[in-house]
N, C-alpha and C positions, 0 to 999 in steps of 0.2 A: 830168536823166538818166533814161532809161527802165529800169524794173526788170523783168526777165523774169518772165512768169507762173509759170515753173518755180520761182522763188524763193519765191513765196507758197505754192505747194504744199508745197515742202520745209519752209517755216517752220511750216506747220500740223502737219506730221508730226513735226518735230524736237522732242526733249525735252531739257530742261536737265539733269535728273538721271534717267538711265535705270537701271532695276534689272536689271543683267546677271545671268546665271545662274552666273557665276564671280566670286567676291569679289575676286580679284586683278585681273581686268579692270575691275571697278567702281572699284577704287582707282586704277588707271592713268588711266581716262578721267574719272571724276568728281572726282579730286583732282589727280593729277600733270599732266594736260593743261592745267589752269587755272593752273598756277604760272608766273610770269614767268621768263624765262631769267635766271640770276644776273647781277648787275651787272658782275662782273669778266669774265665771258664776253662780254657785250655790248660792253664797252669794247674788248676785243681785236678783235672783229669790226668794230666801228665804225672802229677805226684802220686795219684792212685795207681797208674801203670807202673811207676818205679817201685812202689810198695809190693806189687805183685811180682815184678822181676826179681826182687830181693829174696822171695821165698824159695825154698828148696824142695817143695812138695813134688812127688812123683805120682802120676795117676796111672792106674792099671789099664790093660787092654780093654777095648770095648767101650771106652768113654765116648759119649755122644757129643760131637763138636759141630753139629749143624752142617755147615758146608766145609768141614774140616777135611783132612786127608782121607782118601778112601781106604788106604791101608792103615789098619789100626795097630798101635804099638804103645809101649810104655813111653810116656812123654813127661818132661818137666813142666811145671806151671809156667815158667818163663817162656818156654817154647810155644805153649798154648796161647799166651798173651800175644806173642809176636805173630802167630799165624791167624788168630781169630779176631783180633781187634778191628774195629770199624775204621774204614778209610776216611780221609779228610773230606772227600766229596760227600760221602754218605752222612757223615756227622753234620756237615753244613745243611744238607737237605732236612734231616730230622730235626736238628736244633731250631732252624729258622722257620720250619713249618709250624712247630709248636709255639714259638715266640709270636708268630703272626696270627695264627688261628686261636691260640689260647684254649685248647681243649682241656676240659677238667677231668675227663675219664679216659685214661690211657691204658692200653693193654699191650704187653710184649710177649711174643712166643719165642722162647730161646734166650734166656738170661745170659748164658755163658758165664763170663767172669764179671759181667755188669757194666762194661764200659759204655755200651750204647744206652743202657739204663740211666747212667749218670748224665749223659747229654740231655735226655728227656726230662729227668727230674730237675736239672739246673735250668732248663729252658723255661719251665713253669713250676716254681716251687709250690704253687697253690693247687696243682693238679694231683689227683690220686692215681697212682700207677700200680697195676698188678702185673707182675712178670712171672712167667711160668718156665721152669727149667726141669728137664727130665733127669739130669745127673745131680745127685745129692752133693757130691764133693765140690763140683763147680759152684752150685748154689750157695753152699756154706762159705766158700771163699768170697763170693760176691757180697754176701751179707756183712762180712767183716769190713769190706771197703765202704759199704753204705753207712755202717755205723761209725766208722772212723771220720767220714765227712759230715756226720750228723744229719743225714737226710731222713726226714720223718715221713715222707710221702710215698715210700716204696714198700710194697707188700710182695714178698717172694713166696710162690707156691711151688712145691717140689712134687713132680710126678708127670704122668703122661698128659699130653694135650687133650686126648680123647676123654680122659676122666676129669680134668680140671677146667677145661675151657668153658663149658656151659655155666658152671658155678661161678667162675671168675666174671663172666659177662653179667650174670644176674647180680652178683655182689656189687659191681660197678654201677648197675642200673642202666646198662647199655654201654656201648663203646663210641667215643668221639674220634679217637685215633688209635690205630693198631699198627705196631711194627712187627712184621712176620719174618722171623729169621730162625725157624726151628726145623721142622720136618721138611727135608729137601727131596721128597718123593712126589710124583705126580698126584697120586691119590691123597697123600697127606696134605699137600698144599690146597688142593681143591676142597677137600672136606673141611679143613680149618677155615677157609674163606667162606664157605657156605654157612658154617655155624655162626660166624661173626655177623654176616650180612642178614641172616634170618632172625637173629636175636637182638639186633640193634636198630634203632630208628634213625633216619637221616636227620641232619647231615652228619657224615663221618668220612674219615680218610683212612685208607689202607696203604701202608708202605711195605713193599716186598723187597727183601734183600736177595742178591744172588740169582736173579731171574735167568741168567745164562750160565749158571754153574754146570748144568747138564741139560741134555735134550728133554728129560722129564720136566725139569723146572721151566724151560722155555715153552714147552707145549702146554704146561699148566697155565703159565702167564697168558699165552694166546687165548686159551679158553676163558680165563677170568675176564679178559677184555670184552668178551661177548655177553657178559652178564648185563641185562637191560637196566638194572638198578645202578650200575656203576657208569655214570653218565660221561665222565671224563677220565681217560686212562693215559698216563704219560710214561713213555719208555725212555729211561736214561741210560740204556744199555745194560749196566750191571744192576740197576735198581728200577723197580716199577712203582708208580704211585697212582692209586685209583681213588676217585672222588665220588661218593654217593651224595650228590647235591642237586639242587634245582638248577640245572644247566640247560640253556636253550635247545641244544641238540646233542646227541651222543657223538663223542669224538674220541678217537684213538690217535695220539700224536707222538712224535719223536722229538726230543729236545736235547740240545747240547748245553751243558752248564759251563 
């Protein structure tokens, strides 16, 4: 397997224990992000995955899988689960960020089959979550899983981000944390980020998945880090986290978890 040159550059820059200018941020990143997701939570989500694997649904060509394969084809639901489910590192970051910051207004772009949504909902059952998915078939499967686990704090919206995003933010009364894992184009990521930042009041956190999935995604991530309102941007190589907070000075840092 060929390892991109960009990884070696990131690896040289990334630090294991970074001295942040805010002690609460240091605790979140150097302590909480490294904690495994509790076993009881992983058990619930593993059961949800197994339920999806057991289904025999076949989805047609043209299905939107976010960062899925660039060649579209008919695929089984089980293969979609296997390809698109969130990694253990990413689940740790998302779950523990929500546990630590306790945001009450959470937005997700790209529900998929709802695995990442489960981590967010179980991290803070008191939070209200609106998740937007462009593919109706995937969204309906996610709803089945949410209902089976009896989660009452998730609202699924089906349709394009362009049409649904502003209304979702207004409905939430602003965003305190957003997980962005939908449109993987340069223009799409920039536009969705600008919409969230312009319609939300600080403090809030943006978590970007798959920032190195393509050159478009990486270039978009680099531009996002230049946003003056996003005072702290953390590059985890495959994931980026931006904080719109009262931070002493603007910093873009590379961290190894």
